[in-house]
N, C-alpha and C positions, 0 to 999 in steps of 0.2 A: 483698615487696620493701621497702616502707616500714618494716616491722617489723625487717627485717635491718639497714637503715641505722641505725635507732634503737639497736639493740643494739651495733652497731659503734661508733657515736659515743659511746655511754655508756661503752663499754670504754676508748676512747681518752681520754675525759674523766677517768675514774677513775685511769687510769695517769698522766695529766698532773698530777692532784691529788696523787698519791703522790710523783711526782718533785718537785713544788713544795714539799711538806713536807720532803722530803730536802734540797732546795736551801736552804730556810730554815734547817734545822739546820746544814748545812755552812757557810752564811754566818755564822751566829752563832758557830760554833766558830772559824772563821777570824778573826772580829772579836775574840773573846776572846784568841786567840793573838797577834794584832797588839798588843792592849792590853798583854798580858803582856810582849811583846818591847820595847815602848816603855818600860814601867815599868822593866824590867831595865837597859835602855840608860841611862835617866835616873839610876838608882841607881848604875851604874858610873861615869858622868860625875861625879856628886856625890862619890863615893868618891875618884876621882882628884883632884878639886878639893880635897877635904879633905886628902888626902895631900900635895899640893903646898903647900897653905897651912901645914901643919905643918912642912914642910921649910924654908920661908923664914922 
């Protein structure tokens, strides 16, 4: 019975570890995407500002 519990918990632990690694990869991917989005937004704002400054 104790052996069964050990195996069961080790299986759950390994699955949790795998999910944790996946979550880390996903969070880093989302963070990079967010950074890219902010950069593109910043560039577009700069571009618009540049265009307006040329016009005036």
